[in-house]
N, C-alpha and C positions, 0 to 999 in steps of 0.2 A: 944546442948539443943534445937536449932531451928528445928532439924530434928524431935524431939518429937512433936512439934506443927504442923509440916507439916503432920506427920503420923496421928495425931489425927484429923486434918481437912480432910484428905483423907478418913479416916475410917468413919467419920460422913457423908461425901458425898456419899460413897458407901452404907451406911446404909439407907440414905434417898432414894436413887435410888431403893433399894430392897423393902423398905416400899411402895413406889409409885407403883411399879410393883405388889406387893401383893394386894393392894387396887384395882388396875385396874382389876386384875384377879377375885377378889371377886365380883366387880361390873358387870363384863361381864358374871358371872355365872359359872366360872370354877369349883367351889367347891359345886355346888348345889346338885349333886347326889353322896352321899357318901355310899349308900347301894349297888347299883348294882355291882360295881367293886369287892366287897368282896364276892359275890356269883356267879359271872360270871364263875369262874373256876369250879364250880360244874356242869355246864351245859355240855352236850355232844356236840361234834362237829358234824355237819351234815355229814352223810355218803355219800361217792361219789356214783353216780348212777352206776348201773351195766353195762350200755352201754359203759361208758368210760373205765371201767376196762377190759371189753371184747375186746374192740378195741386195748387197749394197749397190751394185751396178744397176740392178733393176729399179731400185728406189731413186737413184740419181736420174735415170732415164725418165721415170714418171714425173719427177719434179721439173725436168726441162720442157716436157710437153705440156 
């Protein structure tokens, strides 16, 4: 029976820690921008410049020869 009281106390302690961390994150602005992450996947990635791809092709060709 005493183990139940220990487990209840331990679970309350862990819940208080999670609540404290949650309020700390809200206060620091962790959850301010909730729109951008949902549309970020719709944006295209920047294309690599052609200079880099040409250099890589030339290096690969040199390695083959």
